[in-house]
C-alpha positions as a printed Julia matrix, in Angstrom:
364×3 Matrix{Float64}:
  15.42   14.94    1.12
  18.88   13.24    0.94
  17.64    9.7     0.7
  17.04    6.86   -1.59
  13.67    5.21   -1.52
  12.81    1.55   -1.57
   9.28    0.15   -1.78
   8.77   -3.55   -0.93
   5.89   -4.36   -3.26
   6.5    -8.08   -3.95
   3.69   -9.7    -1.87
   0.25  -11.25   -2.22
  -1.94  -12.2     0.65
  -4.12  -15.11    1.5
  -6.43  -12.88    3.57
  -7.47  -11.03    0.24
  -9.88  -13.93   -0.59
  -8.59  -14.31   -4.18
  -8.04  -10.59   -4.96
  -4.32  -11.15   -5.26
  -4.55  -14.05   -7.53
  -3.81  -11.92  -10.47
  -1.89   -8.89   -8.86
   0.23   -8.06   -5.93
  -1.32   -6.29   -2.87
   0.57   -3.05   -3.93
  -1.27   -3.02   -7.17
  -4.79   -3.12   -5.63
  -7.01   -0.19   -6.95
  -7.89    2.33   -4.22
 -10.49    5.17   -4.22
 -11.66    4.65   -7.83
  -8.52    5.72   -9.81
  -5.55    5.07   -7.65
  -3.36    2.01   -6.68
  -2.0     1.22   -3.32
   1.72    1.67   -4.33
   0.74    5.37   -5.34
   0.78    6.2    -1.7
   4.36    5.17   -0.91
   5.57    6.49   -4.14
   3.75    9.91   -3.77
   5.07   10.43   -0.27
   8.68    9.77   -1.41
   8.24   12.16   -4.36
   6.71   14.78   -2.25
   9.7    14.72    0.11
  11.97   15.22   -3.01
  13.42   11.7    -2.93
  14.61   11.52   -6.43
  15.56    7.86   -6.88
  13.13    5.11   -5.81
  13.27    1.45   -6.36
  10.22   -0.63   -6.39
  10.93   -4.37   -5.49
   8.47   -6.67   -7.17
   8.13  -10.44   -7.38
   4.56  -11.89   -6.97
   2.12  -11.34   -9.89
   4.08   -8.25  -11.0
   2.61   -7.71  -14.42
  -0.17   -5.31  -13.2
   2.2    -3.34  -11.09
   4.88   -3.09  -13.81
   2.33   -1.73  -16.28
   1.16    0.86  -13.78
   4.69    2.01  -13.17
   5.85    2.15  -16.88
   5.59    5.94  -16.95
   7.53    7.25  -13.91
   6.85   10.94  -14.91
   3.35   10.73  -13.44
   4.94   10.86   -9.94
   7.7    13.25  -11.16
  10.69   10.84  -11.28
  13.07   11.95  -13.99
  16.15   10.07  -15.18
  18.38   13.04  -14.84
  17.36   13.54  -11.14
  17.41    9.87  -10.2
  14.57    7.74  -11.61
  12.18    5.14  -10.92
  13.69    1.53  -10.86
  11.85   -1.76  -11.01
  13.8    -4.45   -9.26
  12.68   -8.07  -10.01
  14.18  -11.31   -8.82
  17.11  -12.23  -11.2
  18.58  -15.74  -11.56
  22.47  -15.24  -11.6
  25.45  -17.62  -10.84
  25.47  -16.12   -7.35
  21.81  -16.18   -6.83
  19.41  -18.98   -7.8
  16.43  -18.1    -5.52
  13.24  -16.08   -5.58
  13.1   -13.42   -2.75
  12.68  -15.59    0.26
  11.5   -12.61    2.44
  11.89   -8.81    2.81
  15.43   -8.88    4.06
  16.39  -11.26    1.07
  14.71   -8.9    -1.41
  17.14   -6.17   -0.12
  20.08   -8.46    0.04
  19.57   -9.48   -3.47
  19.5    -5.92   -4.54
  22.46   -4.71   -2.38
  24.56   -3.64   -5.52
  21.73   -1.0    -6.14
  21.93    0.19   -2.53
  25.82    0.26   -2.5
  25.81    2.25   -5.83
  23.68    5.08   -4.49
  25.3     8.06   -2.9
  22.38    9.35   -0.58
  23.15    9.12    3.07
  19.77    7.77    3.97
  17.41    4.96    2.91
  13.61    5.17    3.32
  12.16    1.66    3.17
   8.29    1.47    2.86
   5.73   -1.35    2.21
   3.73   -0.95   -0.9
   0.42   -1.88    0.72
  -0.22    1.08    3.11
  -2.59    3.87    2.4
  -1.33    7.03    4.12
  -0.03   10.57    3.7
   3.31   11.2     5.63
   5.7    14.07    5.7
   9.02   12.26    5.32
  11.04   15.41    5.97
   9.66   15.52    9.44
  10.53   11.96    9.94
  14.1    12.72    8.94
  14.33   15.84   11.13
  13.08   13.91   14.11
  15.35   11.13   13.38
  18.39   13.29   13.41
  17.25   15.28   16.43
  16.71   12.05   18.49
  20.03   10.61   17.66
  18.3     7.33   16.47
  20.18    4.94   14.13
  16.87    3.46   12.88
  13.45    5.22   12.97
  10.27    3.16   12.68
   6.97    4.95   11.69
   4.32    3.66   13.91
   0.6     4.31   14.57
  -1.47    4.3    17.75
  -2.92    0.7    18.07
  -6.56    1.67   18.85
  -8.92   -0.71   17.01
  -6.35   -1.89   14.41
  -6.14   -5.63   13.83
  -2.98   -6.02   16.08
  -2.52   -9.68   15.2
  -1.64   -8.7    11.56
   1.14   -6.27   12.57
   4.1    -5.85   14.86
   3.1    -4.36   18.17
   5.76   -2.06   19.72
   6.47   -1.03   23.36
   8.48    2.04   23.91
  10.02    3.99   26.85
   9.38    7.79   27.68
  11.66    8.85   24.95
  10.22    6.51   22.22
  13.09    4.16   22.24
  11.72    0.67   21.11
  12.16   -1.67   24.06
  10.02   -4.59   22.86
   8.7    -5.78   19.54
   6.02   -8.55   19.25
   5.76   -9.43   15.71
   2.15  -10.37   14.71
   1.14  -11.82   18.02
  -2.53  -11.84   19.21
  -2.95   -9.96   22.43
   0.61   -8.51   22.4
   1.33   -5.72   24.88
   2.15   -2.28   23.47
   0.42    0.99   22.35
   1.92    1.21   18.82
   1.75   -0.87   15.58
   4.42   -0.98   12.95
   3.47    0.92    9.73
   6.21   -0.86    7.7
   8.15    2.42    7.05
  11.81    2.69    8.16
  14.53    5.24    7.96
  18.1     4.38    8.4
  21.55    5.4     7.27
  22.49    3.77    3.91
  25.93    2.4     5.2
  24.42    1.05    8.41
  21.64   -0.74    6.37
  24.37   -2.28    4.12
  26.24   -3.62    7.28
  23.05   -4.94    8.7
  22.0    -6.74    5.47
  25.38   -8.23    5.11
  25.38   -9.59    8.6
  21.82  -11.0     7.85
  23.25  -12.66    4.7
  26.04  -14.28    6.68
  23.48  -15.71    9.0
  21.27  -16.82    6.13
  18.16  -14.98    7.44
  15.43  -13.57    5.27
  13.0   -11.3     7.22
  13.8    -7.63    7.73
  11.67   -7.12   10.7
  12.58  -10.3    12.53
  16.21  -10.73   11.53
  17.29   -7.11   11.15
  15.21   -4.99   13.39
  14.03   -7.16   16.14
  17.37   -9.04   16.48
  19.05   -5.76   16.98
  16.9    -3.99   19.43
  19.63   -4.05   22.05
  22.45   -3.23   19.77
  20.91   -0.34   17.75
  19.21    2.82   18.9
  15.79    2.12   17.29
  13.18    4.78   17.79
   9.49    5.0    17.0
   8.05    7.98   14.99
   4.35    8.17   15.83
   2.43    9.5    12.76
  -0.89   11.31   12.98
  -3.69   11.14   10.33
  -5.02    8.23    8.44
  -3.06    5.02    7.95
  -4.48    1.72    6.6
  -2.79   -1.53    5.65
  -4.99   -3.11    2.85
  -3.57   -6.75    2.71
  -6.78   -8.36    3.82
 -10.23   -8.26    2.03
 -11.87   -6.66    4.92
  -9.3    -3.88    5.36
  -9.25   -3.25    1.66
 -13.17   -2.93    1.65
 -12.99   -0.63    4.7
 -10.21    1.61    3.15
 -12.46    2.19    0.09
 -15.46    2.86    2.14
 -13.31    5.37    4.21
 -12.54    7.16    0.85
 -16.15    8.21    0.51
 -15.59   10.84    3.14
 -15.12   14.15    1.26
 -12.69   15.43    3.93
 -10.33   12.4     3.69
 -10.41   12.53   -0.11
  -9.56   16.19   -0.07
  -6.59   15.49    2.19
  -5.14   12.83    0.07
  -5.91   14.02   -3.57
  -6.45   17.72   -3.47
  -4.57   19.35   -0.59
  -0.91   19.9    -1.47
   1.29   17.82   -1.57
  -1.23   15.44   -3.03
  -1.18   11.79   -3.92
  -0.58   11.15   -7.6
  -1.16    8.33   -9.99
  -1.08    7.23  -13.55
  -4.04    8.78  -15.46
  -6.08    6.85  -18.07
  -7.85    8.76  -20.94
 -11.46    7.74  -20.29
 -14.63    9.85  -20.51
 -16.23   11.02  -17.3
 -18.71    8.67  -15.46
 -22.1     8.86  -17.01
 -25.4     8.63  -14.96
 -28.36    8.2   -17.13
 -31.89    9.34  -16.53
 -33.06    6.42  -14.25
 -29.74    6.54  -12.15
 -29.9     7.23   -8.47
 -26.5     7.91   -7.01
 -25.8     8.69   -3.28
 -22.42    9.01   -1.59
 -20.35    7.13   -4.27
 -17.19    7.35   -6.23
 -17.36    6.5   -10.0
 -14.16    6.56  -12.06
 -13.81    7.32  -15.82
 -15.69    5.3   -18.37
 -18.4     4.12  -15.85
 -22.09    4.11  -16.92
 -24.86    3.92  -14.4
 -28.61    3.19  -15.02
 -29.62    1.81  -11.62
 -29.12    2.8    -7.97
 -25.71    3.22   -6.36
 -25.31    4.07   -2.64
 -22.2     4.11   -0.51
 -20.04    2.46   -3.11
 -16.79    2.78   -5.09
 -16.93    2.05   -8.84
 -13.68    1.77  -10.62
 -12.98    2.35  -14.32
 -15.43    1.26  -16.88
 -18.14   -0.31  -14.62
 -21.66   -0.66  -16.0
 -24.7    -0.85  -13.6
 -27.83   -2.1   -15.42
 -31.37   -0.92  -15.35
 -33.36   -1.64  -11.97
 -30.09   -2.78  -10.33
 -29.04   -1.61   -6.69
 -25.47   -1.49   -5.62
 -24.89   -0.64   -1.97
 -21.83   -0.62    0.22
 -19.88   -2.27   -2.59
 -16.5    -2.05   -4.31
 -16.53   -2.76   -8.11
 -13.27   -3.12   -9.79
 -12.33   -2.24  -13.38
 -14.71   -3.43  -16.2
 -17.31   -4.98  -13.97
 -20.66   -5.56  -15.71
 -23.71   -5.64  -13.52
 -26.78   -6.73  -15.35
 -30.51   -5.59  -14.95
 -32.42   -6.08  -11.81
 -29.26   -7.06   -9.81
 -28.91   -6.48   -5.91
 -25.46   -6.4    -4.49
 -24.69   -5.38   -0.9
 -21.49   -5.56    1.03
 -19.42   -6.94   -1.73
 -16.19   -6.68   -3.56
 -16.46   -7.58   -7.21
 -13.23   -8.57   -9.05
 -12.42   -6.79  -12.4
 -14.08   -8.01  -15.54
 -16.7   -10.01  -13.65
 -20.19  -10.21  -15.26
 -23.29  -10.25  -12.85
 -26.07  -11.92  -14.52
 -29.62  -10.32  -14.52
 -31.6   -10.75  -11.37
 -28.7   -11.89   -9.16
 -29.05  -11.12   -5.47
 -25.87  -11.21   -3.16
 -26.08   -9.61    0.16
 -22.85   -9.92    2.12
 -21.9    -9.18    5.89
 -20.39   -5.8     6.34
 -18.04   -7.32    8.91
 -16.86  -10.02    6.69
 -17.23   -8.74    3.12
 -18.08  -11.08    0.22
 -15.56  -11.27   -2.58
 -16.95  -12.28   -6.0
 -14.15  -13.37   -8.13
């Protein structure tokens, strides 16, 4: 695909209930062994986008460490490469990124120096599998100047997303950015396709007006000037930038068909692999419908849960409908239900915490 990729991965979220105190949303672990950013990265790599820039800012150490070996996603320097773009103080710029448009504006040199005709911009906090070659084909066929990947609204938390109205030909005619009860059948998935030279022009205009937000100040402001069309994707899509949606996403990954689609069916989602031994289930362990990553040891009962790397579950403990992040230690005789447990937390013997499945409890 003749495009350069840009992944916006610099944000945290107050809706994460403390889970982003130590990492960006894009670095959140998913499905036992993956990170949220893997999905945007893999979709671009699978479309043969050879050069991808990941723009980071907030709590970026975990994300930077995850991305320090680009070969896991097939990005070789001779073909393009994986670039990490952080805020840089220069004589011309003394600010951190003040918004998504500002993050792109402060990295305009990178965009201008590329030669690819198109740019694919994607958020780093979405979990999905998308054929970007088809997005480009439909974009060219439609004569659009900008394509916005959307999803049917259904039961999505519309107040968290831009809600889009289109005409019969999928031209976007109205865009309600994060408004409760907004009219429209589509939500914005945070994935955009645009010609590189047009993007440069729009960002330079945005800079002259001292604006910072890509959606509000580039897309919504230019609805009447640009031919902006919606590409409606099929299949699974989840934005994980709230604790509840993050929990639900991991619970969804317990579905074997969904896991097969993401991680086994070609082209698959890739990640950086750690060299841990397989999960170990001792004689007293009772495990039902669970994912357990490498280095995990289970002595108790685990049901409908996702256990990340090097988790320990003690004797007589019960873990149900839970997400336990890396290095969590669950002592003996513990009961956990409807919880997310932050990495390296130690749950003392005999602890009982039962959360609400519709308002998950975060232990951090």
